C-alpha positions in Angstrom: 134.8 58.6 157.4 132.3 61.4 156.9 130.9 63.4 159.7 127.2 63.5 160.4 125.7 66.3 158.4 122.1 65.6 159.5 120.3 68.0 161.8 119.2 66.5 165.2 115.7 67.6 166.1 114.4 67.7 169.7 111.2 68.8 171.2 111.4 69.5 175.0 108.0 69.9 176.8 108.4 72.1 179.9 104.7 71.8 181.1 104.7 71.7 184.8 108.3 73.0 185.3 108.1 75.5 188.2 111.7 76.1 189.2 115.3 75.7 188.1 115.7 72.2 189.3 112.7 71.1 187.2 114.0 72.9 184.2 117.2 71.1 184.4 115.7 67.8 185.0 113.7 68.3 182.0 116.6 69.3 179.9 118.6 66.4 181.1 115.7 63.9 180.5 114.8 65.1 177.1 118.1 66.2 175.5 121.4 64.2 174.9 123.2 66.1 177.4 126.6 64.7 178.6 126.9 63.0 182.1 128.9 65.7 183.4 126.1 68.3 182.7 126.3 70.9 185.4 122.3 71.6 185.9 122.6 75.3 185.5 122.2 77.7 182.8 125.9 78.4 182.3 126.5 74.7 181.6 123.5 74.5 179.4 125.0 77.3 177.2 128.4 75.4 177.2 126.5 72.3 175.8 124.7 74.3 173.2 127.9 75.9 171.9 130.0 72.6 172.0 127.5 70.1 170.7 124.5 72.2 169.2 125.9 73.3 165.8 123.5 70.8 164.1 120.5 70.9 166.7 117.1 72.1 166.3 115.3 72.4 169.6 111.6 73.3 170.1 110.7 74.0 173.6 106.9 73.8 174.3 104.9 75.2 177.3 107.9 77.2 178.2 105.8 80.1 179.8 107.4 83.1 181.7 109.5 80.8 183.8 111.8 80.2 180.9 113.2 83.9 180.5 116.7 82.9 181.5 116.5 80.1 179.3 115.6 82.1 176.3 118.3 84.5 176.9 120.8 81.6 177.1 119.6 80.0 173.9 119.6 83.5 172.0 123.2 83.9 173.1 124.2 80.3 172.1 122.6 80.7 168.7 124.6 83.8 168.0 127.7 82.0 168.9 127.0 78.6 167.0 126.1 78.5 163.5 123.5 75.8 162.7 121.9 75.9 166.0 118.3 76.6 166.0 116.0 77.0 169.1 112.4 77.9 169.1 109.8 78.6 171.7 106.2 77.6 171.5 103.8 78.5 174.2 
């Protein structure tokens, strides 16, 4: 059986996110995260490096509140060939 070679594309709108709980609720609601997702940036990094090799994620309306998210995504992209993460707004 052939593996899936197709890139999965996601757009995550972070408009209205004001705190960590809201960020992780948005991530869990808009990305295919596992049920055991830990709702913290370390857990999100683990998801990106484990499952994100063919993911393209665009975060919209991230604002300044997403500084930690940006850093986690940058680290995960360095470790995970094929993972693409972009921030708009």
